[in-house]
N, C-alpha and C positions, 0 to 999 in steps of 0.2 A: 504494500500500500504506500502511495507517495506521501510526501510531507504535507501536502495540502488536504489530505484526507484522514490523518490520524486523529482519533478522538482525544480530547483534552486530557483525560485521566491517564492516557498512555504517554503523552508527550512529556510529562514530568519525569517519567521513568526512562526516557530516551527515545529518539526518533531519528532515523537515518537522514543525514544532511541538515539537521537542525540542532546541533550541539548547543549553540547559543540560546535558542528558544527553550530547549529542555532544561538547561541550567537555570534559566530565569524562572521557569515554572517551579522547579524543585526548590529554588532559593526562596520564592514567595511562600511556599508551603512551610518551610523551616522557619521563616521570618514570622509567619502567623502563629505557629506553635510557641516560639520563643517569646513573642510579645504577650501572648496569653499568660505564660508563666510569670513574666516580669510585671505585668500590669494587673493581674488578678487581685493582688492584695489591696489595690486601690479601688476595687469594684468595677474595673473595666474589663469587658469581655472583648476578645478579638477572634474573629472567624474570617474565613475566605470562601468565596464562591468560585467554582471552576466550571464555567459554562461549556457545554458541548457545541454542536453546530447550531448557531442561532442566525436567523435571517437578519442581515445587517449590511451596511455599506461595504464592510470588509469582505463578507462572504460573496456578495454580488461582484465585487472587484476580482475576487479569486476566480470565479466562474469566467468572467470576461478575460482575465489574464490567460486562462487555460483554453480560451476559444470555445467555451461551451455555452449553450443556451441556458439561461438562468433556471427555467422551469425544469428542464431535464437534469441539470446539475443538482438542484434541490431535491428532486424526486430520487435520484441516485443516492444522495446522502441519507434521506429518510429511510430508504430500504436497508441501510446498514445500522439503523438505530432500533433497539428492541421495541420501543413504543410506536415505531413505524411513522414517525413524523419529525419534522425539524422543529427546533426551538424558536420561540419568539421573545422579544424583549420583555413581554409581560411575565414569562416564565422566570426570568432572572429577577424581575421586580418582586415577584411573590416570595422568592427566597430571601431577598433583602428585607422584605416586610417581616418575615419571621425573625430574622436575626436582630432587628431593631426593636422588636416587641417584647413585652414582659414575659411571654411564654419561653423565650430563649435566655432568660436570666441566669440559668445554670449551664449554659452551653458556651464553651470557650475552647479555643485552640483547634477548632474543627475546620476541615475543608469539605464543603458540600458540593458534590458534583451534580450540577443541573444539566444532565446530558441525555436524558431519556433511557437510562439504563446502561449497565456495563457492556462493553464489547466482549464477545466470546473469544 
């Protein structure tokens, strides 16, 4: 699978041709966990959201850069996602809403993959 098609949860663990991107993702995960440890005593929770394929200007630009029709590109990505659909900005917003709400007051140092399920 090419670098433009790897799910986010796999990129932090490594991805051919994207050492810089994988290092950045893994670094942010470690940063999130470390800040949670350091700031917890002050009542501050720290979490991260790792989105999967989400409809955005960036994903549209990727399809264009690859010379693919957007609808066909999005359909192909959806076919690789366990819930059989691509993500939308609202999906990410819902995760953010959870983290900033009272219900997440005892959740800290976590990375939430909003990606439609793990890739087999």
